[in-house]
N, C-alpha and C positions, 0 to 999 in steps of 0.2 A: 504494500500500500504506500502511495507517495507520502512524504513527510509533511506536505502542506494540506493534507486531508484531516479534518477534525470531525468526529462524531459527537454530536451534542444531543443529549436526551433530556427530557424534562420529567419531573415527578412532583406530584402534589402530596406533600407530607400530611395533609389533612385527612387523607383517605386511610383510615386505620385498618381496613380490611386486607391490605396488602403488606402487613407488617413483616411476614416471613420473606416475601420478595424484596422488601425494603432492606432487610438485614443482609440478604445475599448480594444485592446490588452494592450496598455500602462497602462490603468487603472487597469488591472488585474494581470499583471506579472512584475517581475523585469527585467530590461534590462541592458546588458553589451555591450558597443560598442566595436567592434573589427576592428580597422582601421590598415592597414598594417604598418604605421610608429609609432604606439603606442604599449606599452606593453599590453597584453602578446603576441601580434602577431609579433611585431618587433623582428627580429633575429630568428624567427621560421624556415624560409627557410634555412638560413645558417646552423643551427643546424641539420636540417633534411638531408641536403646534406652531411654534415660532417659524419653523421652516415650511410647513405645509399649509397652515391655515391661520396666518397672523391676524386676519381680520374676522375671526370666528364669532366675535361678539360676546358670548357667554364665557365666564371664567371657569372653564372645565377643570383645570388643575385644582382650583379651590373646591369645586364640588367633589372631586376625587379624594382630596385630603379630608374633607368633612365626612364623607362616607366612611373612609377608613378609620377616622377618629371614633365612629360609632361602633366599630367592630372590635370586640374585646380580645378575641383570640388572634394572635399575631399570624398564625398559619392560615387564617381565613380571610385576611385582608385582600382586597381586590387589586390586582396588578394593573398597570397602565395600558396594557395592550388592548383591552376592550375599548378604550377611548382613542386609540391610535389607528383609526380607520377613516378613510375619507367619507364614508357613508354617515358617520356620526355628525358630520358638519354640514349635512344637507337638511332640508326641511323635515322635521320630525325624527331625524336620525338619532339624536341624543335620547329622546324619549323611548324610541324603539329599542336601542341597545340596553337601556336601563331596564325596560320591561321584559325583554326576551332573553337577556344574557346575565345581567347582574343580579336582578331580583330572584330568578330561579336558583342561582347558586346559594344565595343567602337563605332562601326558603328551605333548601336541602340541609343546609347547616343547622338551621333552627327547627328542623322537623320534630314535631311532638313536644317542644318545650314551652309552647304557649306564646311565643313572641309574635306580635303583629308585625310581620316583615314589611309590609307596605307602609305602615304608619311610622316605623322606625327608620327604614332605609329608602323609602320611596323618593323619587326625584323631587317632588314638591317639598317633602320634609327636609331633605338635604339642602335644597335651595333656601328654605326659610332659615336653616342653621347658618348658612353662609351669610345671608342678609343680616341676621342677628349679630353675628360676629363682627361684621363690618360696622354696624351701628355702634357696637360696644367699643370698637377701636376709635371711631370718630368721636365718641364721648369721653375718650381717655382711659377706657377700661381695656387693658392689654390682653385679656383672656384670649 
């Protein structure tokens, strides 16, 4: 195999049903965690938007941060790739990806625990949280 060929696999550590496969893989390969708030993933969404959709209007990175602030389990935080698609920046695109990709993941995570996923993580709830945060900053509250 040529030396410039890299095989990159991804794995979701949140799926506990593959624990034995996980242990076998960890013995054989190097792992690099990619959490949304850590380098090299942190800031990726902002850079992508600046390059591909600088006039997108809505502050999608702020929505992404606010969403992840609401998710307590670090391994279930939503990565930026869901929001790094051109279709997200077309009419109704953000709402569509939120409804068909992001919320279903969180519904699965909270299955059976009584969490009202739409109320806690829905796009409108997250938009209100971003607006509240901005109002607090404008009033001198650094929360």
